[in-house]
Structures are given as C-alpha cells and as structure tokens.
C-alpha positions in Angstrom: 17.0 109.9 127.3 20.8 110.0 125.8 21.1 111.0 122.5 21.7 108.4 119.7 24.5 108.7 117.3 24.5 107.5 113.9 27.2 106.4 111.5 27.1 104.5 108.1 27.8 100.9 108.6 30.3 101.4 105.9 32.5 103.4 108.6 32.1 100.8 111.1 32.7 97.5 109.4 33.7 96.0 112.5 30.1 95.8 113.3 28.9 94.1 110.2 29.0 90.6 112.0 27.0 92.0 114.9 24.2 93.5 112.7 24.1 90.3 110.6 23.6 88.2 113.8 20.8 90.6 114.9 19.3 90.1 111.4 19.7 86.4 111.3 18.3 85.9 114.7 15.0 87.9 113.8 14.5 87.0 110.1 16.6 83.7 109.7 13.8 81.9 107.7 14.2 84.2 105.0 17.9 84.8 105.0 20.0 81.7 104.4 23.6 81.0 105.2 24.8 83.4 107.5 28.7 83.6 106.3 27.7 83.8 102.7 24.9 86.8 103.6 27.9 88.6 105.7 30.2 88.4 102.8 27.6 89.5 100.3 26.5 92.4 102.6 30.2 93.7 103.0 30.2 94.1 99.5 27.3 96.3 99.4 28.3 98.8 102.0 28.7 102.5 100.9 28.0 106.0 101.8 27.1 107.5 98.4 24.6 105.0 96.9 21.7 103.0 98.0 21.9 100.8 99.9 22.7 103.0 102.8 23.2 101.0 106.0 23.2 102.9 109.3 24.2 101.8 112.7 22.9 103.6 115.9 24.9 103.9 119.1 23.9 104.7 122.5 26.4 105.8 124.9 29.0 104.2 122.4 27.6 100.9 122.0 25.7 100.0 118.8 22.1 99.3 119.7 20.1 99.4 116.3 20.2 99.5 112.7 18.3 100.4 109.6 18.7 101.0 105.9 17.4 103.0 102.8 17.1 100.5 99.8 16.5 101.1 96.2 14.3 98.1 95.9 12.8 95.5 98.5 10.8 92.6 97.5 11.4 93.2 94.0 9.7 89.8 92.9 6.5 91.3 94.3 6.9 94.9 94.0 9.2 95.9 91.0 7.6 99.1 90.2 8.3 100.4 93.9 11.6 102.2 94.5 13.1 103.5 97.6 12.4 101.7 100.8 13.3 101.8 104.4 14.2 98.7 105.6 16.2 96.3 107.9 15.0 98.3 111.1 16.2 96.3 114.1 16.7 97.4 117.7 18.6 94.9 120.2 16.6 93.3 122.5 18.2 94.9 125.7 17.3 98.3 124.3 13.6 97.9 122.9 10.9 100.1 124.6 13.0 103.1 124.8 12.0 105.0 121.8 15.0 103.9 119.8 13.3 102.3 116.8 11.3 105.7 116.5 14.4 108.0 116.7 16.4 105.7 114.2 13.3 105.9 111.8 12.9 109.5 112.0 16.8 109.7 111.2 16.1 107.5 108.3 13.4 109.6 106.8 15.5 112.9 107.1 18.5 111.1 105.4 15.9 110.1 102.4 14.7 113.8 102.2 18.3 114.8 102.3 19.1 112.4 99.4 15.9 113.6 97.8 14.2 110.4 97.3 10.7 111.3 96.1 9.0 108.7 98.4 9.6 106.0 100.6 7.9 102.7 101.3 8.2 100.0 104.0 7.1 96.6 104.9 6.0 95.8 108.4 5.0 92.7 110.3 2.6 94.8 112.4 -0.5 95.2 110.2 -1.4 98.2 112.3 1.7 99.9 111.4 3.1 100.1 114.8 5.5 102.8 115.5 5.4 103.8 111.8 2.0 105.2 112.3 3.1 107.5 114.8 5.8 108.8 112.3 3.0 109.7 109.8 3.3 106.5 107.7 0.0 105.3 106.0 -0.9 101.9 104.7 -1.0 101.1 100.9 -2.8 98.4 99.6 -0.1 97.0 97.3 -1.5 93.7 97.0 -0.7 90.3 99.0 2.7 88.7 98.5 
C-alpha cells in the first residue's frame, strides 16, 4: 500500500473547504451552518497548540483528516482533556486501512506533544478500528 503523507491543515488551508464538506456531509446534524463553521474553523488552525488538525494525502491527493483537541463534548465531560476527534476518510478511500494508519499517526503526534492521555468518542460501541489500536472503553456516562 502506498504511504500516506501527513500535513497540518494550517499548512494546507486550500483544503479547509474540502475537509469542512467531508465533516458536514457526515455530521451535519450537529454542525450547523457550513459557511460560518468554515470561517470559525479557519481561525483555530495552528501547528503549535491544540486543536491540531491533520490532513492525510495518498499519492498527492487529500483522503482523510483527524484532530487532536484539548476538549470534546465539554458540556458532558468537562474534566476530560485531550481527545482524538474528527477522524474522517473520504468514502472512495475507505476499507484501505487509512483510518488505522491516520489514527496511529495521531497517537504518535500526541506522544510527541507529551499529552498524558487521549480520549475519543466513536459511533461504534464495539470500538471498531480503535480496539485494534489498543483503545479500551471507559464508562463516562451517557450523553
């Protein structure tokens, strides 16, 4: 399988509209107005502070994205810091192990940033691909 290339989305801002369209197509019910979200999202992009948004390229084409965030679902879990989130693989590239490799990359990035732990929320209660990477479920209560 060809190698993935990873870049901070802050270094590739021309792909922000694509990433936002991916997220909006998948999580639109919880996202709201796309133009406003895109503008707000651009203001958070960076390389040195959380959130850290990464875009993965396969053979020069953007195919996936993920982020390290300080907080996720703050209203439900205010005391839990450092989250992996926004993991998304473009539909045409699913089933190729891209999410697995991207998640592993994000875990390594979190280690290099010396984050003490990393949480995530997944739609799949079995843990899906995250179980294969060593994640274990926590009972944080119901939303």
